[in-house]
C-alpha positions in Angstrom: 0.0 0.0 0.0 1.6 3.3 -1.0 1.3 6.6 0.9 -1.8 7.9 -1.0 -3.6 4.6 -0.5 -2.8 4.5 3.2 -3.9 8.2 3.7 -7.1 7.5 1.8 -7.9 4.4 4.0 -7.1 6.4 7.1 -9.3 9.3 5.8 -12.2 6.9 5.2 -11.8 5.5 8.8 -11.7 9.1 10.2 -14.8 10.1 8.3 -16.7 6.9 9.2 -15.8 7.5 12.9 -17.0 11.1 12.6 -20.3 10.1 11.0 -20.8 7.5 13.7 -20.0 9.9 16.5 -22.3 12.6 15.1 -25.1 10.0 14.5 -25.1 8.9 18.1 -25.1 12.2 19.9 -26.0 15.8 19.9 -24.8 17.6 16.8 -22.4 20.5 17.2 -23.8 23.9 16.0 -21.8 23.8 12.8 -23.3 20.5 11.6 -27.1 20.3 10.8 -29.2 17.1 10.6 -29.5 17.7 6.9 -25.7 18.1 6.5 -25.2 14.8 8.4 -27.7 13.0 6.2 -26.0 14.4 3.0 -22.6 13.5 4.4 -23.6 9.9 4.9 -24.6 9.6 1.3 -21.5 11.5 0.1 -19.3 9.2 2.2 -20.7 6.1 0.5 -20.0 7.8 -2.9 -16.5 8.6 -1.8 -15.9 5.0 -0.9 -17.3 3.8 -4.2 -15.0 6.3 -6.1 -12.0 5.1 -4.1 -12.9 1.4 -4.9 -13.1 2.4 -8.6 -9.7 4.0 -8.4 -8.2 1.0 -6.7 -9.7 -1.3 -9.4 -8.4 0.9 -12.2 -5.0 0.9 -10.7 -5.0 -2.9 -10.3 -5.8 -3.1 -14.0 -3.0 -0.8 -14.9 -5.2 2.1 -16.0 -3.2 4.8 -14.3 -5.1 7.7 -15.8 -8.5 6.4 -14.6 -7.0 5.5 -11.2 -5.6 9.0 -10.8 -8.8 10.7 -11.9 -11.0 8.6 -9.7 -8.6 8.9 -6.8 -8.5 12.7 -7.2 -12.4 12.8 -7.2 -12.4 10.7 -4.0 -10.0 13.1 -2.4 -12.1 16.1 -3.4 -15.2 14.4 -2.0 -13.3 13.7 1.3 -12.1 17.3 1.6 -15.7 18.4 1.2 -16.9 15.9 3.8 -14.3 17.1 6.3 -15.7 20.6 5.9 -19.3 19.5 6.2 -18.7 17.4 9.3 -16.4 19.9 11.0 -13.6 17.4 11.2 -10.6 18.7 13.2 -7.8 19.1 10.7 -5.3 18.1 13.4 -7.0 14.7 13.6 -7.6 13.9 9.9 -4.9 13.6 7.2 -7.2 14.1 4.2 
């Protein structure tokens, strides 16, 4: 697993944990119920994009892997903002 793959896996774990935490308790003022619901859907989309990138890389399609990986990273960055993830905790 290279550095980008490791960071992406860690980022998914961080976002999963954040969604779980927010789902089981009182939301902070910067996260609305609607934002949390959207984030759950967007997180699944990010995971799917990352899986597509990994699949493309395993097939030797570096261009598709890079494009899909970049799209997953952008989605992760957006999720971090939506979920008010502490930047000192997440490496995305």
